[in-house]
N, C-alpha and C positions, 0 to 999 in steps of 0.2 A: 558315527556321528550321533545316532539316536541315543546311545548311552550317555554321551556328553550332554545332550539336551535334558536328560533326567538328572544325572549326578551333579553336574556343574552348578545349576541353579540351586539344588538342594544344599550343596556345600557352601554356596554363597549365603544362603539363609542361615545355615548353621554358624558361619563366620560372623554374620551380623548379630545373631543372638548372643554369641560369646562376647561381643563388644558391649552388650547391654547388662553387664554384671550388676550395676547399681539398681537397675530396674527389676532384674530377675532374682538376684540373690545367689549365694554361693552354691547351695545344693543343685539348683537348676543349671548353673554354670558348669558344674562338674558333670552332671548327667548329659548335657548337650555336648560337652567335649568328648565324652566316651562314645556317644552316638556318632559324632563327627569322625572319630577314629575308625569306627566300624564302617561307616559309609566310605571313607577314604580308602580303607583297605579293599573293600569290594570294588570300588571304582578303579583302583590301581590294577587289581587282578583282571578286570574285564577289559581294560583299555590299553594295557601296556604295549601291545603291538601296534597301536594306532597313534602313538605319541608323535606329534609333528616336530617338537623341539625338545628332545629328551633331557638335555641339561636343565632346562627351566622346569620341566615336569618333576625331575628329581629334587631340585631346589625347593619347589613348592611343597612337596611332601616333607622335605627336611625341615623347612620352617615350621610346619605344623607340629612335627615331632619335637623340635626345640622349644616351641611355645608350650607344648604339653608338659615337657620335662621341667622347664623353668617355672611353670605354673605350680607344679607339685612341690618344687623346692621352695617357692615363695610362700606356699601355705604352711610349710614346716618351719621355715626360717624367716622371721619377720625383720624388717628394718634394713634390708640390703637393697639399696636403690638400684644398683647395677642389674640385679636379677629382675627386678620389676620392669626396668627399661627394656632389657633383653626380651622378656616375656611379651610385652606390648609391641615391640618392634618386629619380632618374628611373626606375631599374629597378624600385624598389618601387612607385612611382606607376603604372607601366605595369601591373604585376600587379594592383594594387588596382582600377584602372579596367577591366581585362579582366574581373575577377570581377563587379564592379558592373554592367557592361553586359550580361554574359551572364545574370546573375540577372534584370535588367530585361526582357530578351528572353524568358526563360522565363516570367516572371509575365505578360507581355503575351500570350504564346501560350496560357497556361492560361485566361485570361479569354475568349478567343475560343471 
């Protein structure tokens, strides 16, 4: 649980920073997404055995990956609305699942 107290809030901040594209600019957006990918990889490797709801944990990481890939494609191919929508929807779903899973872990910890 200590790892979750470090990584989950930091991933939440990274997720929020990624939603501030207009305020931060594209270079910062790209840098933050790479940092987020590295943090998520470390977080996954350190907490994989502690997953309370494995399917949601996998979907959370999958949504980050899809958001990252569609973001790269949106940078290269302009004007495809479906890609932009998929990028934003997956990013939002990632943050929602991150919060839900973190709250679930906090509640489970309080019950013990």
